[in-house]
Biopython code that builds the backbone (N, CA, C, O; Angstrom):
import numpy as np
from Bio.PDB.StructureBuilder import StructureBuilder

atoms = [
    (1, "GLN", "N", (-19.028, 21.698, -55.435)),
    (1, "GLN", "CA", (-19.654, 20.559, -54.493)),
    (1, "GLN", "C", (-20.808, 19.983, -55.478)),
    (1, "GLN", "O", (-21.293, 20.656, -56.388)),
    (2, "VAL", "N", (-21.181, 18.659, -55.179)),
    (2, "VAL", "CA", (-22.266, 18.161, -55.765)),
    (2, "VAL", "C", (-23.285, 17.881, -54.831)),
    (2, "VAL", "O", (-23.107, 18.028, -53.622)),
    (3, "HIS", "N", (-24.587, 17.393, -55.438)),
    (3, "HIS", "CA", (-25.692, 16.657, -54.616)),
    (3, "HIS", "C", (-25.633, 15.369, -54.609)),
    (3, "HIS", "O", (-25.585, 14.834, -55.717)),
    (4, "LEU", "N", (-25.621, 14.664, -53.629)),
    (4, "LEU", "CA", (-25.299, 13.207, -53.652)),
    (4, "LEU", "C", (-27.167, 12.653, -53.200)),
    (4, "LEU", "O", (-28.012, 13.179, -52.476)),
    (5, "VAL", "N", (-27.175, 11.456, -53.997)),
    (5, "VAL", "CA", (-28.439, 10.748, -53.447)),
    (5, "VAL", "C", (-27.993, 9.049, -53.102)),
    (5, "VAL", "O", (-27.282, 8.407, -53.875)),
    (6, "GLU", "N", (-28.338, 8.697, -52.301)),
    (6, "GLU", "CA", (-28.019, 7.325, -52.031)),
    (6, "GLU", "C", (-29.344, 6.525, -52.272)),
    (6, "GLU", "O", (-30.433, 7.098, -52.303)),
    (7, "SER", "N", (-29.173, 4.913, -52.472)),
    (7, "SER", "CA", (-30.398, 4.008, -53.112)),
    (7, "SER", "C", (-29.715, 2.661, -52.506)),
    (7, "SER", "O", (-28.512, 2.449, -52.347)),
    (8, "GLY", "N", (-30.874, 1.764, -52.198)),
    (8, "GLY", "CA", (-30.646, 0.373, -52.327)),
    (8, "GLY", "C", (-30.627, -0.356, -50.711)),
    (8, "GLY", "O", (-30.554, -1.558, -50.454)),
    (9, "GLY", "N", (-30.720, 0.829, -49.722)),
    (9, "GLY", "CA", (-31.032, 0.226, -48.513)),
    (9, "GLY", "C", (-31.965, -0.460, -48.405)),
    (9, "GLY", "O", (-32.669, -0.672, -49.393)),
    (10, "GLY", "N", (-32.231, -0.964, -47.295)),
    (10, "GLY", "CA", (-33.765, -1.799, -46.902)),
    (10, "GLY", "C", (-33.287, -3.017, -45.763)),
    (10, "GLY", "O", (-32.380, -3.022, -44.931)),
    (11, "LEU", "N", (-34.265, -3.977, -46.104)),
    (11, "LEU", "CA", (-33.824, -5.260, -45.010)),
    (11, "LEU", "C", (-32.679, -6.264, -45.356)),
    (11, "LEU", "O", (-32.387, -6.339, -46.550)),
    (12, "VAL", "N", (-32.211, -6.794, -44.756)),
    (12, "VAL", "CA", (-30.912, -7.765, -45.322)),
    (12, "VAL", "C", (-30.855, -9.127, -44.518)),
    (12, "VAL", "O", (-30.725, -9.299, -43.306)),
    (13, "GLN", "N", (-30.955, -9.802, -45.271)),
    (13, "GLN", "CA", (-30.857, -11.090, -44.297)),
    (13, "GLN", "C", (-29.349, -11.383, -43.852)),
    (13, "GLN", "O", (-28.508, -11.423, -44.751)),
    (14, "ALA", "N", (-28.966, -11.580, -42.598)),
    (14, "ALA", "CA", (-27.872, -11.702, -42.152)),
    (14, "ALA", "C", (-26.951, -12.810, -42.978)),
    (14, "ALA", "O", (-27.301, -13.943, -43.306)),
    (15, "GLY", "N", (-25.945, -12.301, -43.169)),
    (15, "GLY", "CA", (-25.218, -13.668, -43.993)),
    (15, "GLY", "C", (-25.081, -13.170, -45.782)),
    (15, "GLY", "O", (-24.199, -13.581, -46.536)),
    (16, "GLY", "N", (-26.080, -12.302, -46.122)),
    (16, "GLY", "CA", (-26.383, -12.024, -47.302)),
    (16, "GLY", "C", (-25.828, -10.815, -47.840)),
    (16, "GLY", "O", (-25.192, -10.163, -47.012)),
    (17, "SER", "N", (-25.892, -10.324, -49.021)),
    (17, "SER", "CA", (-24.889, -9.336, -49.317)),
    (17, "SER", "C", (-25.911, -7.941, -49.514)),
    (17, "SER", "O", (-27.091, -8.117, -49.819)),
    (18, "LEU", "N", (-25.466, -6.820, -49.352)),
    (18, "LEU", "CA", (-26.037, -5.500, -49.808)),
    (18, "LEU", "C", (-25.603, -4.755, -50.822)),
    (18, "LEU", "O", (-24.485, -5.162, -51.136)),
    (19, "ARG", "N", (-25.903, -3.962, -51.414)),
    (19, "ARG", "CA", (-25.422, -3.409, -52.451)),
    (19, "ARG", "C", (-26.000, -1.760, -52.458)),
    (19, "ARG", "O", (-27.217, -1.598, -52.375)),
    (20, "LEU", "N", (-25.268, -0.790, -52.539)),
    (20, "LEU", "CA", (-25.658, 0.375, -52.378)),
    (20, "LEU", "C", (-25.019, 1.136, -53.529)),
    (20, "LEU", "O", (-23.917, 0.850, -53.997)),
    (21, "SER", "N", (-25.926, 2.293, -54.016)),
    (21, "SER", "CA", (-25.475, 3.249, -54.782)),
    (21, "SER", "C", (-25.593, 4.658, -54.499)),
    (21, "SER", "O", (-26.502, 5.042, -53.762)),
    (22, "CYS", "N", (-24.691, 5.547, -55.055)),
    (22, "CYS", "CA", (-24.867, 6.634, -54.670)),
    (22, "CYS", "C", (-24.854, 7.868, -55.889)),
    (22, "CYS", "O", (-23.701, 8.198, -56.166)),
    (23, "ALA", "N", (-25.378, 8.232, -56.271)),
    (23, "ALA", "CA", (-25.511, 8.777, -57.382)),
    (23, "ALA", "C", (-25.453, 10.192, -57.296)),
    (23, "ALA", "O", (-26.038, 10.693, -56.336)),
    (24, "SER", "N", (-24.750, 11.101, -58.261)),
    (24, "SER", "CA", (-23.780, 12.416, -58.057)),
    (24, "SER", "C", (-24.524, 13.258, -58.931)),
    (24, "SER", "O", (-24.712, 12.794, -60.055)),
    (25, "SER", "N", (-24.966, 14.320, -58.700)),
    (25, "SER", "CA", (-25.512, 15.658, -59.506)),
    (25, "SER", "C", (-24.392, 15.857, -60.592)),
    (25, "SER", "O", (-24.739, 16.129, -61.741)),
    (26, "GLY", "N", (-23.275, 15.753, -60.324)),
    (26, "GLY", "CA", (-22.442, 16.422, -61.219)),
    (26, "GLY", "C", (-21.240, 15.168, -61.488)),
    (26, "GLY", "O", (-21.313, 14.164, -60.780)),
    (27, "SER", "N", (-20.256, 15.262, -62.428)),
    (27, "SER", "CA", (-19.307, 14.487, -62.739)),
    (27, "SER", "C", (-18.362, 14.118, -61.303)),
    (27, "SER", "O", (-18.140, 14.898, -60.377)),
    (28, "ILE", "N", (-17.951, 12.872, -61.413)),
    (28, "ILE", "CA", (-17.177, 12.315, -60.194)),
    (28, "ILE", "C", (-15.720, 12.287, -60.576)),
    (28, "ILE", "O", (-14.738, 12.367, -59.838)),
    (29, "SER", "N", (-15.779, 12.170, -61.738)),
    (29, "SER", "CA", (-14.199, 12.097, -62.164)),
    (29, "SER", "C", (-12.908, 12.623, -61.756)),
    (29, "SER", "O", (-11.763, 12.178, -61.677)),
    (30, "ASN", "N", (-13.511, 13.758, -61.518)),
    (30, "ASN", "CA", (-12.103, 14.855, -60.872)),
    (30, "ASN", "C", (-12.538, 15.149, -59.420)),
    (30, "ASN", "O", (-12.190, 16.196, -58.874)),
    (31, "ILE", "N", (-13.162, 14.394, -58.906)),
    (31, "ILE", "CA", (-13.273, 14.552, -57.249)),
    (31, "ILE", "C", (-12.075, 13.589, -56.459)),
    (31, "ILE", "O", (-11.651, 12.471, -56.753)),
    (32, "ASP", "N", (-11.831, 14.228, -55.683)),
    (32, "ASP", "CA", (-10.576, 13.550, -54.769)),
    (32, "ASP", "C", (-11.045, 12.397, -54.406)),
    (32, "ASP", "O", (-10.543, 11.361, -54.842)),
    (33, "VAL", "N", (-12.119, 12.392, -53.518)),
    (33, "VAL", "CA", (-12.460, 11.124, -52.743)),
    (33, "VAL", "C", (-13.732, 11.268, -52.630)),
    (33, "VAL", "O", (-14.300, 12.288, -52.239)),
    (34, "MET", "N", (-14.449, 9.822, -53.110)),
    (34, "MET", "CA", (-15.536, 9.317, -52.813)),
    (34, "MET", "C", (-15.620, 8.362, -51.836)),
    (34, "MET", "O", (-14.743, 7.499, -51.804)),
    (35, "GLY", "N", (-16.713, 8.348, -50.850)),
    (35, "GLY", "CA", (-16.685, 7.564, -49.577)),
    (35, "GLY", "C", (-18.040, 7.059, -49.602)),
    (35, "GLY", "O", (-18.914, 7.263, -50.445)),
    (36, "TRP", "N", (-18.078, 6.286, -48.417)),
    (36, "TRP", "CA", (-19.363, 5.686, -47.807)),
    (36, "TRP", "C", (-18.963, 5.665, -46.283)),
    (36, "TRP", "O", (-17.795, 5.361, -46.038)),
    (37, "TYR", "N", (-19.746, 5.936, -45.308)),
    (37, "TYR", "CA", (-19.776, 6.218, -44.197)),
    (37, "TYR", "C", (-20.892, 5.594, -43.679)),
    (37, "TYR", "O", (-21.826, 5.632, -44.480)),
    (38, "ARG", "N", (-21.196, 4.929, -42.448)),
    (38, "ARG", "CA", (-22.271, 4.727, -41.625)),
    (38, "ARG", "C", (-22.531, 5.014, -40.380)),
    (38, "ARG", "O", (-21.659, 5.423, -39.613)),
    (39, "GLN", "N", (-23.498, 4.870, -40.114)),
    (39, "GLN", "CA", (-23.762, 5.744, -38.289)),
    (39, "GLN", "C", (-24.686, 4.594, -37.793)),
    (39, "GLN", "O", (-25.731, 4.359, -38.398)),
    (40, "ALA", "N", (-24.360, 3.964, -36.834)),
    (40, "ALA", "CA", (-25.535, 2.703, -36.046)),
    (40, "ALA", "C", (-26.205, 3.724, -34.737)),
    (40, "ALA", "O", (-25.855, 4.787, -34.223)),
    (41, "PRO", "N", (-27.014, 3.042, -34.593)),
    (41, "PRO", "CA", (-27.800, 3.709, -33.397)),
    (41, "PRO", "C", (-26.903, 3.693, -32.040)),
    (41, "PRO", "O", (-26.485, 2.678, -31.482)),
    (42, "GLU", "N", (-26.661, 5.291, -31.554)),
    (42, "GLU", "CA", (-26.096, 5.730, -30.277)),
    (42, "GLU", "C", (-24.730, 5.628, -30.859)),
    (42, "GLU", "O", (-23.949, 5.752, -29.916)),
    (43, "LYS", "N", (-24.014, 5.445, -32.078)),
    (43, "LYS", "CA", (-22.575, 5.284, -32.520)),
    (43, "LYS", "C", (-22.169, 6.540, -33.211)),
    (43, "LYS", "O", (-23.094, 7.142, -33.757)),
    (44, "GLN", "N", (-21.166, 6.978, -33.287)),
    (44, "GLN", "CA", (-20.336, 7.971, -34.153)),
    (44, "GLN", "C", (-20.467, 7.379, -35.600)),
    (44, "GLN", "O", (-20.536, 6.184, -35.889)),
    (45, "ARG", "N", (-20.485, 8.274, -36.308)),
    (45, "ARG", "CA", (-20.423, 7.660, -37.787)),
    (45, "ARG", "C", (-18.743, 7.534, -38.148)),
    (45, "ARG", "O", (-17.782, 8.279, -37.958)),
    (46, "GLU", "N", (-18.901, 6.351, -38.695)),
    (46, "GLU", "CA", (-17.516, 5.451, -39.209)),
    (46, "GLU", "C", (-17.455, 5.505, -40.496)),
    (46, "GLU", "O", (-18.459, 5.619, -41.198)),
    (47, "LEU", "N", (-16.035, 5.415, -41.032)),
    (47, "LEU", "CA", (-15.648, 5.030, -42.347)),
    (47, "LEU", "C", (-16.037, 3.921, -42.768)),
    (47, "LEU", "O", (-15.792, 3.139, -41.849)),
    (48, "VAL", "N", (-16.711, 3.111, -43.991)),
    (48, "VAL", "CA", (-16.820, 2.099, -44.545)),
    (48, "VAL", "C", (-16.030, 1.669, -45.436)),
    (48, "VAL", "O", (-15.545, 0.537, -45.414)),
    (49, "ALA", "N", (-15.803, 2.579, -46.371)),
    (49, "ALA", "CA", (-15.200, 2.382, -47.497)),
    (49, "ALA", "C", (-14.862, 4.158, -48.571)),
    (49, "ALA", "O", (-15.696, 5.035, -48.797)),
    (50, "LEU", "N", (-13.568, 4.130, -48.949)),
    (50, "LEU", "CA", (-13.525, 5.353, -49.844)),
    (50, "LEU", "C", (-12.644, 4.793, -50.838)),
    (50, "LEU", "O", (-12.062, 3.708, -50.839)),
    (51, "SER", "N", (-12.649, 5.735, -51.691)),
    (51, "SER", "CA", (-12.218, 5.321, -53.194)),
    (51, "SER", "C", (-11.489, 6.994, -53.757)),
    (51, "SER", "O", (-12.079, 8.074, -53.792)),
    (52, "THR", "N", (-10.371, 6.760, -54.055)),
    (52, "THR", "CA", (-9.451, 8.140, -54.572)),
    (52, "THR", "C", (-9.706, 8.329, -55.953)),
    (52, "THR", "O", (-10.260, 7.492, -56.665)),
    (53, "ARG", "N", (-9.352, 9.290, -56.275)),
    (53, "ARG", "CA", (-9.460, 9.349, -57.830)),
    (53, "ARG", "C", (-8.542, 8.842, -58.477)),
    (53, "ARG", "O", (-8.694, 8.578, -59.670)),
    (54, "GLY", "N", (-7.345, 8.590, -57.789)),
    (54, "GLY", "CA", (-6.160, 8.019, -58.379)),
    (54, "GLY", "C", (-6.147, 6.459, -58.016)),
    (54, "GLY", "O", (-5.143, 5.771, -57.835)),
    (55, "GLY", "N", (-7.559, 6.032, -57.944)),
    (55, "GLY", "CA", (-7.834, 4.791, -57.787)),
    (55, "GLY", "C", (-7.325, 3.653, -56.468)),
    (55, "GLY", "O", (-7.205, 2.429, -56.432)),
    (56, "ARG", "N", (-7.142, 4.594, -55.603)),
    (56, "ARG", "CA", (-6.473, 3.800, -54.340)),
    (56, "ARG", "C", (-8.215, 3.707, -53.438)),
    (56, "ARG", "O", (-9.156, 4.501, -53.446)),
    (57, "THR", "N", (-8.054, 2.587, -52.858)),
    (57, "THR", "CA", (-9.566, 2.416, -51.985)),
    (57, "THR", "C", (-8.905, 2.271, -50.492)),
    (57, "THR", "O", (-7.701, 2.264, -50.236)),
    (58, "VAL", "N", (-9.969, 2.162, -49.596)),
    (58, "VAL", "CA", (-9.379, 2.036, -48.060)),
    (58, "VAL", "C", (-10.565, 1.791, -47.707)),
    (58, "VAL", "O", (-11.545, 2.457, -48.039)),
    (59, "TYR", "N", (-10.564, 0.645, -46.881)),
    (59, "TYR", "CA", (-11.932, 0.056, -45.896)),
    (59, "TYR", "C", (-12.073, 0.274, -44.570)),
    (59, "TYR", "O", (-11.074, 0.488, -43.882)),
    (60, "GLY", "N", (-13.250, 0.251, -44.066)),
    (60, "GLY", "CA", (-13.074, 0.170, -42.322)),
    (60, "GLY", "C", (-12.551, -0.988, -42.010)),
    (60, "GLY", "O", (-12.611, -1.943, -42.785)),
    (61, "ASP", "N", (-11.999, -1.044, -40.891)),
    (61, "ASP", "CA", (-11.825, -2.420, -40.147)),
    (61, "ASP", "C", (-12.971, -3.466, -40.118)),
    (61, "ASP", "O", (-12.842, -4.684, -40.234)),
    (62, "SER", "N", (-14.002, -2.832, -39.961)),
    (62, "SER", "CA", (-15.266, -3.718, -39.943)),
    (62, "SER", "C", (-15.699, -4.239, -41.051)),
    (62, "SER", "O", (-16.408, -5.229, -40.876)),
    (63, "VAL", "N", (-15.522, -3.920, -42.158)),
    (63, "VAL", "CA", (-16.046, -4.534, -43.337)),
    (63, "VAL", "C", (-14.629, -4.946, -44.323)),
    (63, "VAL", "O", (-14.770, -5.272, -45.501)),
    (64, "LYS", "N", (-13.484, -4.888, -43.760)),
    (64, "LYS", "CA", (-12.256, -5.003, -44.629)),
    (64, "LYS", "C", (-12.363, -6.568, -45.078)),
    (64, "LYS", "O", (-12.435, -7.376, -44.152)),
    (65, "GLY", "N", (-12.380, -7.033, -46.306)),
    (65, "GLY", "CA", (-11.952, -8.180, -46.567)),
    (65, "GLY", "C", (-13.601, -8.736, -46.985)),
    (65, "GLY", "O", (-13.909, -9.895, -47.265)),
    (66, "ARG", "N", (-14.284, -7.842, -46.943)),
    (66, "ARG", "CA", (-15.942, -8.803, -47.475)),
    (66, "ARG", "C", (-16.744, -7.289, -48.127)),
    (66, "ARG", "O", (-17.955, -7.130, -48.280)),
    (67, "SER", "N", (-15.872, -6.510, -48.368)),
    (67, "SER", "CA", (-16.747, -5.546, -48.790)),
    (67, "SER", "C", (-15.839, -4.722, -50.190)),
    (67, "SER", "O", (-14.611, -4.644, -50.222)),
    (68, "THR", "N", (-16.663, -4.234, -51.142)),
    (68, "THR", "CA", (-15.824, -3.677, -52.187)),
    (68, "THR", "C", (-16.519, -1.987, -52.400)),
    (68, "THR", "O", (-17.605, -1.815, -51.847)),
    (69, "ILE", "N", (-16.140, -1.228, -52.888)),
    (69, "ILE", "CA", (-16.456, 0.240, -53.420)),
    (69, "ILE", "C", (-15.851, 0.307, -54.768)),
    (69, "ILE", "O", (-14.738, -0.154, -55.021)),
    (70, "SER", "N", (-16.540, 0.834, -55.535)),
    (70, "SER", "CA", (-16.329, 1.139, -57.032)),
    (70, "SER", "C", (-16.896, 2.580, -57.577)),
    (70, "SER", "O", (-17.908, 3.086, -57.091)),
    (71, "ARG", "N", (-16.328, 3.038, -58.373)),
    (71, "ARG", "CA", (-16.680, 4.289, -59.298)),
    (71, "ARG", "C", (-16.818, 4.073, -60.538)),
    (71, "ARG", "O", (-15.978, 3.475, -61.210)),
    (72, "ASP", "N", (-17.943, 4.557, -61.002)),
    (72, "ASP", "CA", (-18.397, 4.654, -62.284)),
    (72, "ASP", "C", (-18.371, 5.769, -62.746)),
    (72, "ASP", "O", (-19.390, 6.438, -62.577)),
    (73, "ASN", "N", (-17.314, 6.338, -63.431)),
    (73, "ASN", "CA", (-17.026, 7.841, -63.602)),
    (73, "ASN", "C", (-18.147, 8.111, -64.875)),
    (73, "ASN", "O", (-18.584, 9.236, -65.119)),
    (74, "ALA", "N", (-18.447, 7.161, -65.469)),
    (74, "ALA", "CA", (-19.295, 7.227, -66.679)),
    (74, "ALA", "C", (-20.900, 7.588, -66.411)),
    (74, "ALA", "O", (-21.558, 8.321, -67.149)),
    (75, "LYS", "N", (-21.378, 6.960, -65.264)),
    (75, "LYS", "CA", (-22.723, 6.965, -64.696)),
    (75, "LYS", "C", (-22.592, 8.103, -63.551)),
    (75, "LYS", "O", (-23.581, 8.570, -62.988)),
    (76, "ASN", "N", (-21.610, 8.394, -63.342)),
    (76, "ASN", "CA", (-21.400, 9.584, -61.773)),
    (76, "ASN", "C", (-21.907, 8.823, -60.802)),
    (76, "ASN", "O", (-22.937, 9.348, -60.379)),
    (77, "THR", "N", (-21.596, 7.609, -60.138)),
    (77, "THR", "CA", (-22.109, 6.908, -59.220)),
    (77, "THR", "C", (-21.054, 6.155, -58.741)),
    (77, "THR", "O", (-20.140, 5.773, -59.472)),
    (78, "VAL", "N", (-21.129, 5.898, -57.452)),
    (78, "VAL", "CA", (-20.383, 5.099, -56.515)),
    (78, "VAL", "C", (-21.266, 4.426, -56.020)),
    (78, "VAL", "O", (-22.358, 4.823, -55.615)),
    (79, "LEU", "N", (-20.651, 2.873, -56.023)),
    (79, "LEU", "CA", (-21.352, 1.547, -55.619)),
    (79, "LEU", "C", (-20.584, 1.347, -54.257)),
    (79, "LEU", "O", (-19.600, 1.965, -53.849)),
    (80, "LEU", "N", (-21.369, 0.205, -53.591)),
    (80, "LEU", "CA", (-20.801, -0.190, -52.312)),
    (80, "LEU", "C", (-21.746, -1.792, -52.162)),
    (80, "LEU", "O", (-22.941, -2.089, -52.142)),
    (81, "GLN", "N", (-20.390, -2.575, -52.073)),
    (81, "GLN", "CA", (-21.269, -3.872, -51.770)),
    (81, "GLN", "C", (-20.718, -4.324, -50.432)),
    (81, "GLN", "O", (-19.658, -3.850, -50.024)),
    (82, "ILE", "N", (-21.299, -5.092, -49.833)),
    (82, "ILE", "CA", (-21.066, -5.737, -48.460)),
    (82, "ILE", "C", (-21.590, -7.011, -48.600)),
    (82, "ILE", "O", (-22.787, -7.285, -48.694)),
    (83, "ASN", "N", (-20.461, -7.939, -48.612)),
    (83, "ASN", "CA", (-20.807, -9.401, -48.538)),
    (83, "ASN", "C", (-20.806, -10.226, -47.093)),
    (83, "ASN", "O", (-19.903, -9.871, -46.335)),
    (84, "ARG", "N", (-21.569, -11.135, -46.664)),
    (84, "ARG", "CA", (-21.512, -11.694, -45.439)),
    (84, "ARG", "C", (-21.787, -10.837, -44.512)),
    (84, "ARG", "O", (-21.024, -10.695, -43.557)),
    (85, "THR", "N", (-23.236, -9.928, -44.675)),
    (85, "THR", "CA", (-23.405, -8.881, -43.663)),
    (85, "THR", "C", (-23.786, -9.265, -42.274)),
    (85, "THR", "O", (-24.389, -10.312, -42.037)),
    (86, "GLN", "N", (-23.509, -8.603, -41.566)),
    (86, "GLN", "CA", (-23.931, -8.972, -40.112)),
    (86, "GLN", "C", (-24.537, -8.310, -39.591)),
    (86, "GLN", "O", (-24.595, -7.174, -40.061)),
    (87, "LEU", "N", (-25.261, -8.577, -38.457)),
    (87, "LEU", "CA", (-26.270, -7.544, -37.300)),
    (87, "LEU", "C", (-25.626, -6.020, -37.274)),
    (87, "LEU", "O", (-26.273, -4.979, -37.385)),
    (88, "ALA", "N", (-24.270, -6.135, -37.110)),
    (88, "ALA", "CA", (-23.399, -4.916, -36.794)),
    (88, "ALA", "C", (-23.462, -3.965, -38.247)),
    (88, "ALA", "O", (-23.298, -2.746, -38.191)),
    (89, "ASP", "N", (-23.653, -4.497, -39.205)),
    (89, "ASP", "CA", (-23.916, -3.413, -40.346)),
    (89, "ASP", "C", (-25.168, -2.815, -40.501)),
    (89, "ASP", "O", (-25.467, -2.138, -41.484)),
    (90, "THR", "N", (-25.841, -3.025, -39.644)),
    (90, "THR", "CA", (-27.001, -1.876, -39.564)),
    (90, "THR", "C", (-27.021, -0.784, -39.300)),
    (90, "THR", "O", (-26.372, -0.599, -38.271)),
    (91, "GLY", "N", (-27.430, 0.085, -39.685)),
    (91, "GLY", "CA", (-26.984, 1.658, -39.831)),
    (91, "GLY", "C", (-27.405, 2.570, -40.832)),
    (91, "GLY", "O", (-27.985, 2.079, -41.800)),
    (92, "VAL", "N", (-27.241, 3.747, -40.800)),
    (92, "VAL", "CA", (-27.469, 5.002, -42.063)),
    (92, "VAL", "C", (-26.342, 4.714, -42.503)),
    (92, "VAL", "O", (-25.438, 4.460, -41.707)),
    (93, "TYR", "N", (-26.143, 4.686, -43.784)),
    (93, "TYR", "CA", (-25.141, 4.633, -44.696)),
    (93, "TYR", "C", (-25.563, 5.742, -45.356)),
    (93, "TYR", "O", (-26.703, 5.943, -45.775)),
    (94, "TYR", "N", (-24.344, 6.664, -45.465)),
    (94, "TYR", "CA", (-24.250, 8.212, -46.184)),
    (94, "TYR", "C", (-23.250, 8.056, -47.323)),
    (94, "TYR", "O", (-22.154, 7.548, -47.085)),
    (95, "CYS", "N", (-23.531, 8.416, -48.394)),
    (95, "CYS", "CA", (-22.307, 8.982, -48.851)),
    (95, "CYS", "C", (-21.645, 10.182, -48.912)),
    (95, "CYS", "O", (-22.206, 11.177, -48.454)),
    (96, "ASN", "N", (-20.487, 10.270, -49.424)),
    (96, "ASN", "CA", (-19.351, 11.448, -49.065)),
    (96, "ASN", "C", (-18.532, 11.568, -50.387)),
    (96, "ASN", "O", (-18.067, 10.751, -51.181)),
    (97, "ALA", "N", (-18.553, 13.077, -50.282)),
    (97, "ALA", "CA", (-17.665, 13.596, -51.337)),
    (97, "ALA", "C", (-16.504, 14.695, -51.075)),
    (97, "ALA", "O", (-16.827, 15.776, -50.583)),
    (98, "GLU", "N", (-15.458, 14.484, -51.329)),
    (98, "GLU", "CA", (-14.401, 15.628, -50.893)),
    (98, "GLU", "C", (-13.541, 15.836, -51.923)),
    (98, "GLU", "O", (-13.259, 14.918, -52.693)),
    (99, "SER", "N", (-12.948, 17.272, -52.069)),
    (99, "SER", "CA", (-12.294, 17.692, -52.955)),
    (99, "SER", "C", (-11.271, 18.707, -52.865)),
    (99, "SER", "O", (-11.736, 19.729, -52.360)),
    (100, "THR", "N", (-10.112, 18.799, -53.152)),
    (100, "THR", "CA", (-9.465, 20.161, -52.731)),
    (100, "THR", "C", (-9.809, 21.183, -53.433)),
    (100, "THR", "O", (-9.852, 21.111, -54.662)),
    (101, "GLY", "N", (-10.123, 22.349, -52.734)),
    (101, "GLY", "CA", (-10.544, 23.478, -53.108)),
    (101, "GLY", "C", (-11.982, 23.574, -52.711)),
    (101, "GLY", "O", (-12.579, 24.536, -53.194)),
    (102, "TRP", "N", (-12.674, 22.760, -51.917)),
    (102, "TRP", "CA", (-14.062, 22.712, -51.784)),
    (102, "TRP", "C", (-14.468, 23.289, -50.159)),
    (102, "TRP", "O", (-13.890, 22.631, -49.293)),
    (103, "ARG", "N", (-15.051, 24.015, -49.811)),
    (103, "ARG", "CA", (-15.156, 24.585, -48.323)),
    (103, "ARG", "C", (-15.636, 23.423, -47.449)),
    (103, "ARG", "O", (-15.294, 23.332, -46.270)),
    (104, "ASP", "N", (-16.552, 22.412, -48.139)),
    (104, "ASP", "CA", (-17.267, 22.000, -47.388)),
    (104, "ASP", "C", (-17.200, 20.429, -48.224)),
    (104, "ASP", "O", (-17.365, 20.341, -49.441)),
    (105, "ALA", "N", (-16.963, 19.392, -47.438)),
    (105, "ALA", "CA", (-17.684, 17.878, -48.050)),
    (105, "ALA", "C", (-19.102, 17.877, -48.485)),
    (105, "ALA", "O", (-19.858, 18.496, -47.738)),
    (106, "SER", "N", (-19.556, 17.396, -49.383)),
    (106, "SER", "CA", (-20.882, 16.573, -49.894)),
    (106, "SER", "C", (-21.141, 15.470, -49.187)),
    (106, "SER", "O", (-20.373, 14.571, -48.843)),
    (107, "TRP", "N", (-22.631, 15.653, -48.938)),
    (107, "TRP", "CA", (-23.123, 14.165, -48.271)),
    (107, "TRP", "C", (-24.443, 14.228, -48.641)),
    (107, "TRP", "O", (-25.173, 15.212, -48.755)),
    (108, "GLY", "N", (-24.739, 12.661, -48.877)),
    (108, "GLY", "CA", (-26.242, 12.614, -48.807)),
    (108, "GLY", "C", (-26.816, 12.429, -48.041)),
    (108, "GLY", "O", (-26.243, 12.346, -46.954)),
    (109, "GLN", "N", (-28.243, 12.249, -48.078)),
    (109, "GLN", "CA", (-29.296, 12.265, -47.200)),
    (109, "GLN", "C", (-29.107, 11.022, -46.095)),
    (109, "GLN", "O", (-29.360, 11.186, -44.901)),
    (110, "GLY", "N", (-28.701, 9.947, -46.568)),
    (110, "GLY", "CA", (-28.224, 8.854, -46.104)),
    (110, "GLY", "C", (-29.333, 7.575, -46.427)),
    (110, "GLY", "O", (-30.438, 7.857, -46.892)),
    (111, "THR", "N", (-29.038, 6.477, -46.210)),
    (111, "THR", "CA", (-30.115, 5.294, -46.722)),
    (111, "THR", "C", (-30.017, 4.352, -45.406)),
    (111, "THR", "O", (-28.978, 4.182, -44.767)),
    (112, "GLN", "N", (-31.414, 3.703, -45.075)),
    (112, "GLN", "CA", (-31.051, 2.766, -43.999)),
    (112, "GLN", "C", (-30.845, 1.393, -44.453)),
    (112, "GLN", "O", (-31.410, 0.832, -45.392)),
    (113, "VAL", "N", (-30.005, 0.951, -43.703)),
    (113, "VAL", "CA", (-29.644, -0.652, -44.103)),
    (113, "VAL", "C", (-30.146, -1.291, -42.460)),
    (113, "VAL", "O", (-29.864, -0.770, -41.381)),
    (114, "THR", "N", (-30.668, -2.105, -42.602)),
    (114, "THR", "CA", (-31.273, -3.361, -41.380)),
    (114, "THR", "C", (-30.793, -4.838, -41.793)),
    (114, "THR", "O", (-31.209, -5.540, -42.715)),
    (115, "VAL", "N", (-29.966, -5.060, -41.005)),
    (115, "VAL", "CA", (-29.587, -6.721, -41.123)),
    (115, "VAL", "C", (-30.398, -7.390, -40.068)),
    (115, "VAL", "O", (-30.370, -7.162, -38.858)),
    (116, "ILE", "N", (-31.052, -8.164, -40.651)),
    (116, "ILE", "CA", (-32.026, -9.346, -39.438)),
    (116, "ILE", "C", (-31.434, -10.728, -39.521)),
    (116, "ILE", "O", (-30.766, -11.194, -40.444)),
    (117, "SER", "N", (-31.719, -11.176, -38.634)),
    (117, "SER", "CA", (-31.402, -12.404, -38.370)),
    (117, "SER", "C", (-32.419, -13.691, -38.961)),
    (117, "SER", "O", (-32.133, -14.864, -38.720)),
]
sb = StructureBuilder()
sb.init_structure("model")
sb.init_model(0)
sb.init_chain("A")
sb.init_seg("    ")
for serial, (resi, resn, name, xyz) in enumerate(atoms, 1):
    if name == "N":
        sb.init_residue(resn, " ", resi, " ")
    sb.init_atom(name, np.array(xyz, "f"), 0.0, 1.0, " ", f" {name:<3s}", serial, name[0])
structure = sb.get_structure()
């Protein structure tokens, strides 16, 4: 397991872009899945995007077509960019890491993103 720290949250104007970064305490090159999840008030946590060690990416329906997740193995960071932001993108964004053989997934503390009109 690794310790994950998110950064880049804050206020974003609707229609603009948000960029989040997740820094890992250890190497991410061998971690099977790195992902971003978010939780809006009074809603369940949902997948935003994930990236597999093999290079596959998966996006949640709500951000598909306007979001990019990328892994920087040299810097042990995972980036998330969401363009054309909407009020519905508001929430706490969590970084996640999962790998075969780990008893539990690793989660960051989360970073608040608030989209304003």
